[in-house]
ZAZA-806884 format. One line per 10 residues: number of its first residue (from 1); their letters; for each residue x, y, z of N, C-alpha, C. Coordinates in nm, 3 decimals. Layout:
<nodes>
NUM	a	X,Y,Z,X,Y,Z,X,Y,Z ~ ...
</nodes>
This chain:
<nodes>
1	mekyelglkk	0.239,-1.635,1.852,0.219,-1.529,1.754,0.223,-1.590,1.613 ~ 0.122,-1.557,1.534,0.118,-1.603,1.395,0.223,-1.528,1.315 ~ 0.278,-1.594,1.211,0.386,-1.531,1.135,0.340,-1.407,1.059 ~ 0.213,-1.398,1.021,0.164,-1.281,0.948,0.150,-1.158,1.038 ~ 0.148,-1.177,1.170,0.131,-1.063,1.261,0.245,-0.963,1.250 ~ 0.365,-1.010,1.218,0.477,-0.918,1.197,0.452,-0.830,1.076 ~ 0.392,-0.887,0.971,0.358,-0.809,0.853,0.254,-0.702,0.883 ~ 0.160,-0.734,0.969,0.058,-0.635,1.007,0.118,-0.519,1.084 ~ 0.225,-0.544,1.155,0.287,-0.439,1.235,0.373,-0.345,1.152 ~ 0.410,-0.387,1.030,0.492,-0.301,0.944,0.406,-0.184,0.896
11	ksfslfyrgg	0.453,-0.065,0.922,0.380,0.055,0.882,0.430,0.106,0.747 ~ 0.338,0.154,0.667,0.374,0.221,0.542,0.415,0.364,0.577 ~ 0.503,0.422,0.496,0.556,0.554,0.531,0.614,0.626,0.411 ~ 0.635,0.756,0.428,0.701,0.839,0.328,0.851,0.834,0.353 ~ 0.928,0.824,0.246,1.073,0.814,0.256,1.135,0.920,0.165 ~ 1.223,1.000,0.221,1.298,1.095,0.139,1.421,1.023,0.087 ~ 1.439,1.025,-0.046,1.544,0.946,-0.109,1.603,1.024,-0.225 ~ 1.730,1.057,-0.214,1.805,1.124,-0.321,1.731,1.244,-0.380 ~ 1.682,1.327,-0.292,1.617,1.451,-0.337,1.471,1.435,-0.376 ~ 1.416,1.316,-0.363,1.275,1.294,-0.395,1.205,1.228,-0.277
21	eiwcehldal	1.076,1.214,-0.289,0.998,1.150,-0.185,0.923,1.031,-0.244 ~ 0.923,0.921,-0.170,0.860,0.796,-0.214,0.766,0.749,-0.104 ~ 0.647,0.703,-0.143,0.558,0.638,-0.047,0.590,0.489,-0.050 ~ 0.626,0.433,0.063,0.658,0.291,0.075,0.536,0.218,0.133 ~ 0.467,0.146,0.048,0.347,0.074,0.088,0.386,-0.068,0.127 ~ 0.387,-0.094,0.258,0.430,-0.224,0.309,0.312,-0.321,0.318 ~ 0.305,-0.412,0.223,0.205,-0.519,0.223,0.277,-0.653,0.225 ~ 0.398,-0.653,0.277,0.480,-0.774,0.277,0.461,-0.854,0.406 ~ 0.504,-0.979,0.400,0.501,-1.072,0.513,0.361,-1.097,0.567 ~ 0.262,-1.092,0.477,0.124,-1.124,0.517,0.084,-1.263,0.469
31	ygekellkqk	0.174,-1.328,0.399,0.157,-1.467,0.354,0.022,-1.486,0.285 ~ -0.060,-1.579,0.329,-0.187,-1.607,0.263,-0.305,-1.529,0.319 ~ -0.279,-1.431,0.403,-0.386,-1.353,0.467,-0.435,-1.242,0.375 ~ -0.508,-1.281,0.270,-0.552,-1.186,0.167,-0.646,-1.079,0.221 ~ -0.738,-1.117,0.308,-0.833,-1.018,0.362,-0.760,-0.915,0.448 ~ -0.661,-0.958,0.525,-0.583,-0.864,0.605,-0.502,-0.770,0.514 ~ -0.448,-0.824,0.406,-0.374,-0.742,0.310,-0.468,-0.636,0.250 ~ -0.586,-0.677,0.211,-0.684,-0.582,0.154,-0.719,-0.474,0.255 ~ -0.745,-0.512,0.379,-0.781,-0.415,0.483,-0.668,-0.316,0.507 ~ -0.546,-0.367,0.516,-0.431,-0.280,0.539,-0.415,-0.182,0.423
41	fhqdllvigr	-0.428,-0.231,0.301,-0.413,-0.144,0.184,-0.523,-0.038,0.180 ~ -0.646,-0.075,0.207,-0.756,0.022,0.204,-0.739,0.130,0.311 ~ -0.683,0.093,0.425,-0.654,0.194,0.528,-0.546,0.290,0.479 ~ -0.443,0.235,0.415,-0.333,0.318,0.365,-0.376,0.405,0.248 ~ -0.477,0.364,0.173,-0.525,0.445,0.060,-0.570,0.583,0.105 ~ -0.620,0.593,0.227,-0.661,0.723,0.279,-0.542,0.819,0.285 ~ -0.425,0.766,0.316,-0.304,0.849,0.321,-0.250,0.869,0.180 ~ -0.247,0.764,0.100,-0.193,0.773,-0.036,-0.270,0.877,-0.118 ~ -0.399,0.890,-0.094,-0.483,0.982,-0.169,-0.469,1.128,-0.130 ~ -0.400,1.155,-0.021,-0.382,1.294,0.021,-0.291,1.369,-0.076
51	pstssfivvi	-0.319,1.495,-0.100,-0.234,1.574,-0.191,-0.088,1.583,-0.144 ~ -0.065,1.576,-0.013,0.072,1.590,0.039,0.154,1.462,0.029 ~ 0.090,1.350,0.000,0.162,1.223,-0.012,0.225,1.213,-0.151 ~ 0.343,1.155,-0.157,0.417,1.144,-0.283,0.336,1.071,-0.391 ~ 0.359,1.108,-0.515,0.294,1.041,-0.628,0.385,0.932,-0.685 ~ 0.494,0.901,-0.614,0.584,0.791,-0.647,0.566,0.685,-0.540 ~ 0.525,0.565,-0.579,0.488,0.462,-0.481,0.560,0.332,-0.509 ~ 0.615,0.273,-0.403,0.669,0.138,-0.411,0.578,0.050,-0.327 ~ 0.524,-0.056,-0.388,0.436,-0.150,-0.319,0.518,-0.276,-0.293 ~ 0.548,-0.300,-0.166,0.635,-0.411,-0.128,0.548,-0.530,-0.089
61	ldesevdnel	0.563,-0.641,-0.162,0.478,-0.758,-0.146,0.555,-0.886,-0.115 ~ 0.682,-0.873,-0.075,0.761,-0.992,-0.040,0.688,-1.074,0.065 ~ 0.690,-1.204,0.049,0.632,-1.300,0.144,0.482,-1.282,0.165 ~ 0.414,-1.228,0.064,0.267,-1.223,0.065,0.220,-1.295,-0.060 ~ 0.117,-1.376,-0.046,0.062,-1.448,-0.161,-0.029,-1.355,-0.239 ~ 0.012,-1.324,-0.362,-0.061,-1.229,-0.444,-0.112,-1.300,-0.568 ~ -0.239,-1.278,-0.600,-0.298,-1.335,-0.721,-0.355,-1.222,-0.807 ~ -0.417,-1.260,-0.920,-0.473,-1.159,-1.012,-0.575,-1.070,-0.943 ~ -0.658,-1.130,-0.860,-0.762,-1.052,-0.791,-0.701,-0.943,-0.701 ~ -0.600,-0.979,-0.625,-0.535,-0.880,-0.538,-0.466,-0.771,-0.619
71	ldmivgslad	-0.397,-0.810,-0.725,-0.332,-0.709,-0.808,-0.433,-0.617,-0.875 ~ -0.544,-0.674,-0.920,-0.650,-0.591,-0.979,-0.701,-0.489,-0.877 ~ -0.720,-0.535,-0.755,-0.769,-0.446,-0.650,-0.669,-0.335,-0.622 ~ -0.541,-0.369,-0.612,-0.438,-0.268,-0.582,-0.425,-0.170,-0.698 ~ -0.406,-0.220,-0.819,-0.387,-0.132,-0.935,-0.512,-0.050,-0.960 ~ -0.629,-0.114,-0.953,-0.754,-0.042,-0.974,-0.776,0.068,-0.872 ~ -0.747,0.039,-0.746,-0.764,0.140,-0.640,-0.669,0.257,-0.660 ~ -0.546,0.230,-0.700,-0.451,0.337,-0.726,-0.494,0.419,-0.847 ~ -0.544,0.352,-0.951,-0.589,0.422,-1.072,-0.713,0.506,-1.046 ~ -0.795,0.465,-0.951,-0.919,0.537,-0.921,-0.901,0.658,-0.830
81	lekplrkvvf	-0.782,0.676,-0.776,-0.760,0.792,-0.689,-0.779,0.921,-0.767 ~ -0.837,1.020,-0.702,-0.851,1.151,-0.766,-0.714,1.216,-0.786 ~ -0.624,1.186,-0.695,-0.488,1.240,-0.703,-0.412,1.167,-0.815 ~ -0.350,1.241,-0.904,-0.272,1.174,-1.009,-0.141,1.116,-0.956 ~ -0.117,0.990,-0.988,0.010,0.926,-0.952,0.102,0.934,-1.072 ~ 0.233,0.931,-1.048,0.329,0.936,-1.158,0.391,0.800,-1.187 ~ 0.438,0.732,-1.080,0.503,0.603,-1.098,0.470,0.510,-0.983 ~ 0.450,0.382,-1.017,0.426,0.279,-0.916,0.515,0.160,-0.952 ~ 0.586,0.107,-0.853,0.669,-0.011,-0.875,0.631,-0.117,-0.771 ~ 0.619,-0.240,-0.817,0.588,-0.353,-0.730,0.716,-0.432,-0.704
91	vgltskmksy	0.740,-0.464,-0.578,0.858,-0.540,-0.539,0.811,-0.668,-0.471 ~ 0.867,-0.782,-0.515,0.840,-0.909,-0.449,0.733,-0.995,-0.514 ~ 0.705,-0.971,-0.642,0.605,-1.053,-0.712,0.669,-1.173,-0.780 ~ 0.590,-1.277,-0.800,0.635,-1.393,-0.877,0.642,-1.353,-1.025 ~ 0.707,-1.434,-1.106,0.717,-1.402,-1.249,0.578,-1.401,-1.315 ~ 0.490,-1.487,-1.270,0.353,-1.489,-1.324,0.281,-1.357,-1.295 ~ 0.296,-1.306,-1.175,0.230,-1.181,-1.137,0.297,-1.061,-1.203 ~ 0.428,-1.069,-1.226,0.497,-0.962,-1.299,0.441,-0.951,-1.440 ~ 0.418,-1.065,-1.502,0.360,-1.068,-1.636,0.220,-1.006,-1.635 ~ 0.145,-1.034,-1.532,0.010,-0.979,-1.521,0.014,-0.826,-1.506
101	vkkrqtdtrf	0.110,-0.775,-1.430,0.123,-0.630,-1.415,0.154,-0.565,-1.550 ~ 0.240,-0.628,-1.629,0.273,-0.575,-1.761,0.147,-0.562,-1.847 ~ 0.059,-0.659,-1.838,-0.067,-0.654,-1.914,-0.155,-0.540,-1.866 ~ -0.153,-0.513,-1.737,-0.238,-0.410,-1.678,-0.185,-0.269,-1.704 ~ -0.061,-0.256,-1.746,0.000,-0.124,-1.767,-0.080,-0.035,-1.859 ~ -0.143,-0.090,-1.956,-0.217,-0.008,-2.053,-0.343,0.054,-1.992 ~ -0.384,0.005,-1.877,-0.507,0.053,-1.813,-0.483,0.168,-1.715 ~ -0.362,0.217,-1.704,-0.332,0.319,-1.604,-0.277,0.446,-1.668 ~ -0.291,0.556,-1.593,-0.237,0.684,-1.638,-0.097,0.707,-1.582 ~ -0.047,0.614,-1.504,0.086,0.628,-1.444,0.176,0.516,-1.493
111	amtcmddlek	0.307,0.541,-1.488,0.405,0.439,-1.525,0.406,0.332,-1.416 ~ 0.421,0.207,-1.457,0.415,0.097,-1.363,0.513,-0.011,-1.407 ~ 0.586,-0.068,-1.310,0.679,-0.177,-1.341,0.695,-0.266,-1.218 ~ 0.773,-0.373,-1.235,0.803,-0.467,-1.127,0.954,-0.481,-1.117 ~ 1.003,-0.495,-0.995,1.145,-0.517,-0.972,1.161,-0.609,-0.852 ~ 1.277,-0.671,-0.842,1.304,-0.758,-0.729,1.389,-0.690,-0.622 ~ 1.456,-0.583,-0.659,1.549,-0.514,-0.570,1.488,-0.380,-0.527 ~ 1.470,-0.362,-0.398,1.408,-0.240,-0.345,1.490,-0.116,-0.377 ~ 1.622,-0.125,-0.369,1.707,-0.009,-0.399,1.691,0.034,-0.545 ~ 1.689,-0.063,-0.637,1.669,-0.030,-0.779,1.531,0.028,-0.802
121	akewlierk	1.433,-0.022,-0.729,1.296,0.030,-0.741,1.291,0.176,-0.699 ~ 1.357,0.210,-0.590,1.359,0.348,-0.543,1.429,0.438,-0.645 ~ 1.538,0.388,-0.702,1.610,0.466,-0.804,1.522,0.490,-0.926 ~ 1.449,0.388,-0.970,1.360,0.401,-1.086,1.252,0.506,-1.059 ~ 1.200,0.505,-0.938,1.093,0.598,-0.904,1.136,0.744,-0.914 ~ 1.257,0.775,-0.872,1.296,0.916,-0.868,1.397,0.956,-0.976 ~ 1.424,0.866,-1.069,1.521,0.900,-1.174,1.475,1.025,-1.250 ~ 1.569,1.105,-1.284,1.542,1.228,-1.359,1.574,1.201,-1.505 ~ 1.482,1.235,-1.591,1.506,1.214,-1.735,1.526,1.344,-1.806
</nodes>
């Protein structure tokens, strides 16, 4: 069994957390398999775009090789959804890719950030101001 096959088996899902709902987009443990990551994300976009799916999204990318092209595809696809998103947080990016996300923030209608801790990411998504 190839090591990326475990990443393919991870399903994305809705999570109820502290009175809110978060969509957990699992794109982690796909290592250098960029085409598989793209395919998995495009399949999940069908669910993310539904009105009943949460507009708070955590994109988990631990142990997946992510470059500018992949981030552009993910952010662009989320921004192009007809459904308005409120917040998106990326978990598991390198410092170089975190910097790239910060640059892309001005191109979106939703709040976007990067974190290393999944629990803190979930808290940021549903924090009440």
